[in-house]
C-alpha positions in Angstrom: -29.3 54.5 84.7 -32.6 55.0 83.0 -35.1 52.3 81.8 -38.4 51.5 81.0 -41.0 49.5 82.9 -44.0 48.2 81.6 -47.1 48.5 83.7 -46.8 44.9 85.3 -43.2 45.4 86.4 -44.5 48.7 87.9 -47.1 46.7 89.9 -44.4 44.1 90.8 -42.2 46.5 92.2 -45.1 48.5 94.2 -45.7 45.2 95.5 -42.4 44.7 96.7 -41.9 48.1 98.2 -45.0 47.3 99.9 -43.6 43.8 101.2 -40.4 45.5 102.4 -41.9 47.4 105.1 -40.5 50.8 104.3 -37.1 49.9 103.8 -35.0 51.1 100.7 -38.1 53.5 99.9 -35.9 55.9 97.8 -34.5 52.9 95.6 -38.0 51.7 94.9 -39.4 55.3 94.3 -36.7 55.8 92.1 -36.5 53.0 89.8 -40.6 53.3 89.7 -39.7 56.6 88.3 -37.8 55.2 85.6 -34.2 55.6 86.8 -31.7 54.2 89.4 -28.6 55.2 91.2 -26.0 52.7 91.0 -25.9 52.6 95.1 -29.3 51.2 94.9 -29.1 48.7 92.0 -27.4 46.2 93.9 -29.9 46.4 96.8 -32.7 46.1 94.5 -31.2 43.2 92.4 -30.6 41.3 95.7 -34.1 42.0 97.0 -35.5 40.7 93.6 -33.3 37.9 93.8 -34.4 36.8 97.5 -37.8 37.2 96.5 -37.5 34.7 93.7 -36.0 32.1 95.6 -38.4 32.4 98.8 -41.5 32.7 96.4 -40.9 32.5 92.6 -39.8 28.8 92.3 -42.1 25.5 92.8 -41.5 22.4 94.9 -39.3 21.2 91.7 -37.0 24.2 91.7 -38.9 25.6 88.5 -40.0 29.1 88.1 -43.2 29.6 88.5 -45.4 32.4 86.4 -44.4 35.0 89.7 -41.0 34.0 89.4 -40.7 34.4 85.5 -41.9 38.0 86.3 -39.4 38.6 88.8 -36.7 37.6 86.5 -37.9 39.8 83.7 -38.1 42.5 86.2 -34.4 42.0 87.2 -33.7 41.4 83.7 -34.6 45.3 83.2 -32.8 46.6 86.5 -30.0 44.7 85.8 -29.3 45.3 81.8 -27.3 48.4 82.3 -24.9 46.5 84.8 -24.4 43.7 82.6 -24.0 45.2 79.1 
């Protein structure tokens, strides 16, 4: 699957890659280059969802700005799976 990321989404992915302590490096690198294999898509979507649940919502369970950024990133990566 091919897609285009803006600079903010690239920075967010790089942050998540670094935060993952080297896990799924191939998946992160491929998505940062603008494509992703189906086998990595679910992994990345799960990682983004986990980050959203742990860090992207406030005490009232509303998305923070960081959470909205994660949602936008997930939309871009997941778009090909749901269309």
